[in-house]
N, C-alpha and C positions, 0 to 999 in steps of 0.2 A: 711784673718785671721779674727779671732773673733774680736769682738769690746764689751768692757764693759763700759758703760755710767753711771756716779753717779749724781744723782739730786743733784743740789745745789739751790733748791729752799729754801726760808725762814726757813720753819719747819725742814728741812734736814739738812741746815748749822748750825741751833741752836743746831742740835744733833751731830755736828762735821761730817758732810759727807766728808769733804776734808781729814780728819784722814782714814776715811774708804777706801777712795780713794786710799791713798797712802799705806795702807795695801794690797789693792787687786793688785795693780802694782807691788809692791816689792815680794810678793808671786807668782805671775805669772812671774817675771823674765824674760820680753820680749816675753812671750809664746801668748801674745793678746796686744791689744790696748786698752789703759784705759784714760778714758776722763773725764771731769766734763762737764755736761750740765745743761740747764736750767730747771726749775719747772717742773715736769713730772705729775702734778695734781693728786698726790696720797697723798696728805700732811698729813693725819690723820693716815697714815701707817707707820710711823717711817722712817728710812733710805731707799730710793728705789734705786734700781740697775736695770739697763736693759742690758741684754745680747743679742747680734745680731751674731748669728752662722750661718753662710751661709744663710745670708738673714732672717732667722727665728728669731724674736724676742720675748724674755720673760722678763716680768719685774717680779722681785723678792722684796717683801716687806720686812720690818722689819729685814735689816741687820744690826745688832745692838750688835754682839758678835763675837769673832774668828771663832767659828764653822760655822757661816753662811758665814762668809767671805770665809773661806776654801771651803765650798760647792758650793758658787758662782764660784770659781776658777776652782774647781776639776770636780764638776759634772756638773754645767751648762756651762761651757766655754771649758770644756774637756782639760783643760791644766795638764800636768803631774807634779806632785809636790812629791819630795822625804820626806822621813819620817823626816830628819834633817830640811829640809826647813819648815816643819809644826811646829817642835818643836821651832825652832828660831823665826818664825812667830807669834806664841803664845807670847813668851816673848815679842817681838817687840810690838805687839798690847796692851800689858799690860803698856810697858814703856811709850810709846807714850801718853798714857791717865793719867798718873801718874803726879803730881804736886811736889811730892817729889823727890828730886836731889838724895839722897840716894838710896831710892827705885828704881828710874830708874838705877842708878848705878849697883845696886842688880840683876835687870833683865837682864842686858846687861853681867854681869859677867857669870849668867847662861847660856846666850846664847852662850858666845864664851867657855863655858864648853861644851856644845852639840856638838861644831865643833872642840873640841881636843885642844883647846887654840887658843888665837890670832895668835901667830906666824906661828903654824902650818896651820891655816885658811886662812893666807894671801896668800898662794899659792894655795891652794885647793878650798878656796870659796871667792875669791877676792870682789865681789859683796857683800856678806852678811856681811864680815867685814867692809866694807865702809859705807852700810847702819847704822851698829849698831854703828860705831864711831861718825856717824852724829847724832844720836839719843843722844848717851852720850854727846857730844859737846853742842847740843842745851840745854841740861838739865843744865849745869854749865857755859853756856856762861856769865851769869850775875855775879855769884860769883867767877869764875875761867877762865877769858877769855884767859888766855896763854893757858891752858889746852885745851880749846876749840878750839883755832887757831893750835895747835899741832894736835889735833885729825883731824880737818877739813881739813888741808894739806895733812895729811896721807891717808884719805880717798879719794883726788884727785889723791894721787900717785897709789892708788890700783884701781881707777874707774875714768879715765881722763874724764873731762867735764861733771860730775856730779853735775848738777844745786843744789840740797840741799847741797852740800858740801861748794859751793860757798856763799851760803845764810849763812850758818854755820860759816865761816869764816868772814863774813859780820857782823854778830851779835857780834863775838869776838872783831873785831876792834872796833865796836862802844863802848863796853865796856871799850875798851883799851882809847878812844876818839881820835882815828885815822879815824876821820869821812869821809876824802875823799878816804882813803884806803876802807872805808866799802862802800862807793857809787860805786867805782871801782869794788868791789866785788859783788855788785848786779848786776852792768853792765855785769860781765862775767858769772853769772847764767843766764841772760836774753839771752845772747849771745849762750849759751852752749844749749839752746833749749826751746821752748815755748810748745813744744809737751809733752804730758803726764802729771803726775800729781806731779812729785817729786818736781817741782819747785812751791813752795808755793806762789803765785804771790802778795797775801795779805801781807802775812809776808815780802817778800821782798820790797814790796814799802812802808811798815810801817817804815823799817829800814832805806830806804833811805830817806823818809820826814823827820824822827827825825834827820838824819845825816846833812841834808840839813838846818835844823832850827839851828843844832847848829854851823854849820860853818857860818852861818850868824851872829848869836848872838857872836861867836869869834870875827868875822870882825868888829863888832860894839864896842867892848870892848877893841879891841886891834889896834883901829885906829890910825895910827901916828900923832902924835900932831903937828909935823912939818910939812909946807906947801911947802918943795921944794922936794918933791920924785921927783925921775926922772920920766919923761914923758913916757919913754921907758918901765920901770916896770909897770906903770898905764896900759898903752896900752897892755903890755903883758898880765897882769893879765885878763883884759878886753876882750882880744881875748881868752883867756884859758876859760873864764868864758861862752863866746859866744860860744865856739867850745862844751864846757860841754854841755849847753843849747841846740845846735843845735844836738848833739848826743841824749840828752834825749828825745827830740823833735821826733826825727828819730825813736828812739826805740819805744817811745810812738805810734807813727804813724803805725810803724810794728806791735805792738801789736793790735793797733785798725784794722788795715788791715786785720790781722790775725783773729781777732775774728769776722770781718764783713765777712770774707771768709768762716769761720767756719759755721756762723748764717745762711749764703745764702746756704752752701751745708746741712745744717740740714734742711733749708726749701725746697731746691731742692729734698733732699732724702725723705722729708714727703711729698710732693706732688707725688713723683713717687710712693711712697710706697701707698698713697690714689689712685692713677690710677691703679695700679697693682691690689690693694685690690678690686676695682671696677670692673676692668676686670676680675678678678677672680670670685667674686661674679657673673658678667653678664654670664660667662662661664657655671659656676656651675648651675645657674639658666636655662641657655639653655639645657644644659645636662640633667638636673633634667625633664625639660619638654619634652625632647625627649624620655626620658626613660619612662614617664609616657605616652607619646602619643603611643609608642610602646606597653607598656604592654596593654594600652586599646585596642590597634588593635589585637594584640595578643588573648585578652579576647574575644573580639567580634568575630575573627575568630574561637576560639574555640567553643564558644557558638552557631555561625552558624553552624560549624560541628557537633556539638552533635544535635542541632535540625535537622539537614539533616538526622542524624544516626538514630534519634528517629522516625523521619517520614518514612525513609525505613524499618526500624524494624518495626512500626506500619503495613505501607502497607504490608510489608511480612507476619505480624500475621493474618492479615484480609484476605490476600489471601489463607494461611495456612487454617484459619478457614472456609473459603467458600469451600475450596477443601476437608476439613474433612467433611464439613455438605453435600457436595455432593456426597462424598463418602458413608456417613451414609445412606443418602436418597437412593442411589443405592442400597446399601447392604440391606436396608429394603423394597425397590421394588422387589428385587431379592428373598429375603426371605417371601415377600407376594406371588409373582409368584410360589416360590417353594410351598408354603402351598396350593395355588390355583390347582397347577398341582396335588401334592399328593392327594388333595381332589378328584380331576376330576378322578385320576387314582382310588382313593378308590371307588368314586361312579361308575365307570366304571367297578372295580372288583367285586363290590357287584350287580351290573347289570348282569354280566357275571356269577358270581355265581348263581344269582337268576334264570336266563334264564338256565344255565346247570342243577338248580335243578329242574326247571319247565319242562325241557325236559327230564330230568330224571324220573320226576314223570309222564309224558306223556307216557314215554317208559315204566314205571312198568305199567301205567294203561291199555296201550295198551296190554302188556304182561298178565296181570291179565285178561283182556277182552277176548283174545285171549283163554287164558286157561279156563277161563269159557264157553267159547262157546264150545271150545272141549269137555269139561266135559259134557255139556247140549247134544251136538250132540250125542255124545256116548250113554248118558242115554236114548234119544229118541229113538234111534236106538234099542236100546236092547228093550224098551218096545214094540215097533211095530212088531218085531220078535216073541215077547211072545204072542201076542194077535192072530196074523194072523199067523198061522203056514203055511208054503210052499208059503206064500207070498213073490214075488220078490219085491214088491213097498214099498218104503221108505218114510214116511211122515215126514215131517219138520214142527216143530211147532216153530213160531216166535213170540216172544212177541211183 
């Protein structure tokens, strides 16, 4: 269950943090545990409240009005609060801090109106009615102790074992001069429960101390003048006082033991929280270191992979460029060879053409020579025949 702790350090106590504790406890209505604790060391931040919900603690500063009280209960502690509870809680908050009895009564009457009247509310909201009756009774305990006693007893019928009602009745008895009855009522308040904050220990103890003092004073002024009081009566009184003292001592011892147990539990809880916080911090630091190491390893791996891919790509590019260069050189060599082959063929063609031209020229020359020789021969033969008629000899003249 969620626990709400209210600071009781000097600064917060001066601002009436105990009243805030009762406001929170009554508004939560058993929806969470409410307790007063020692100083939270936030003394400059008004009334401080710590909410422990499922092991998660949060300190709220400046809880000094009803809206903040309501926010602590509803928003921080997660307790469901009805609209009627909120409205009545606001009236109780104002009444608890008012020093004017008539103003308190006015606030209480307004709260009862929200509940549809006191009679109706006794069956529908007995707890709220009991709390309102106690507030009303405390306001008039000094001026109308009989009315305060009546309201306190009515509150007990609606909410049995309500410590605040017993303290209210004790205050009424004190106002009536019923000091022993008042002391007994304080004892019943303590018997009803030391847990929670509805029992204002300071208020109860002050009533008890004042009543004890008044009893002693009455004993001094009403001491019998005769010396022949029965020994049995004296022994009975001594026994009653001893029993009362023993009961008081026992209650004080129980209260002290309970306080010591709470202090011990608080120290143990604080130590456990410190150990858990350290373990959590160590775990988070280790997890962070592991994540950082993993990220570094992954980054190194990615870099190595990129470097290898870059090396492979560079090698492939160099091989490709070498192959291209080789191909270009081969193509250049082939082109050069083709050029040389074409030149050779051209020269051979030119030589062939020249040879054919020379051969043709030679043939033509030979033909012309033959034709010339035939013409010359024909000419010479004709001349011989003309000079020597009847001669059968032919003379050939050669150049």
